[in-house]
C-alpha positions in Angstrom: 13.7 0.2 -1.6 10.0 -0.3 -0.8 9.0 2.8 -2.7 11.1 1.9 -5.7 9.6 -1.6 -5.8 6.0 -0.3 -5.4 6.4 2.3 -8.1 7.9 -0.3 -10.5 5.2 -2.9 -9.7 7.8 -5.2 -8.1 6.2 -5.8 -4.7 5.5 -9.5 -4.1 1.7 -9.0 -3.6 -0.6 -11.8 -4.3 -1.6 -10.2 -7.6 2.1 -10.0 -8.7 2.8 -13.5 -7.6 -0.3 -14.8 -9.4 0.7 -13.0 -12.6 4.1 -14.7 -12.4 2.5 -18.1 -11.7 3.9 -18.3 -8.2 0.6 -18.2 -6.3 -2.8 -19.8 -7.0 -5.0 -16.8 -6.0 -4.5 -13.0 -6.5 -7.1 -12.1 -3.8 -6.2 -9.9 -0.8 -5.7 -12.2 2.2 -7.6 -9.8 4.4 -11.0 -10.5 2.8 -11.4 -7.4 0.7 -12.7 -9.4 -2.3 -10.2 -7.6 -4.6 -6.8 -8.5 -6.0 -4.0 -7.7 -3.7 -2.0 -5.3 -5.9 0.4 -2.5 -4.6 -2.3 0.0 -5.4 -4.8 -2.0 -3.4 -2.5 -2.4 -0.4 -1.5 1.3 -0.3 -4.9 2.7 -1.3 -8.1 0.9 -0.4 -7.3 -2.4 1.4 -9.8 -2.6 4.3 -7.1 -4.0 6.7 -4.6 -1.3 5.7 -7.2 1.4 6.1 -7.7 0.3 9.7 -3.9 0.3 10.2 -3.7 3.8 8.7 -6.5 5.0 11.0 -4.6 3.6 14.1 -1.4 5.4 12.9 -3.3 8.6 12.4 -4.6 8.3 15.9 -1.0 8.6 16.9 -0.9 11.9 15.1 0.7 10.7 11.9 -1.4 11.8 8.9 -1.8 10.6 5.3 -3.1 12.5 2.3 -6.2 10.8 1.1 -6.3 12.9 -2.1 -3.3 11.2 -3.7 -4.1 10.6 -7.3 -1.8 7.6 -7.9 0.4 5.2 -6.2 3.6 7.3 -6.7 1.9 10.4 -5.1 0.6 8.2 -2.2 4.1 6.7 -1.6 5.9 10.0 -1.9 3.4 11.4 0.7 4.2 8.6 3.0 7.9 9.1 2.5 7.6 12.8 3.3 5.6 12.0 6.4 8.3 9.5 7.5 11.0 12.1 7.0 9.1 14.7 9.0 8.5 12.4 11.9 12.1 11.3 12.0 13.3 14.9 12.7 
């Protein structure tokens, strides 16, 4: 469900909430000085980058060469499926 919502721009990020007049500010709450969109959260959010680094220290790796949000999410789904085996 998360992947479907992210690929269809339906995650309740601050940017999405702001566009639908449900929030006063689209900014990332972690101080990145960017709008908190799904692309930002899964791509270049400073806080999420630190989280991914910690996860990779646990030997779970992400592909930094993903060209778009769909590729990035599919990469993460593939990783999750591999680690579940």
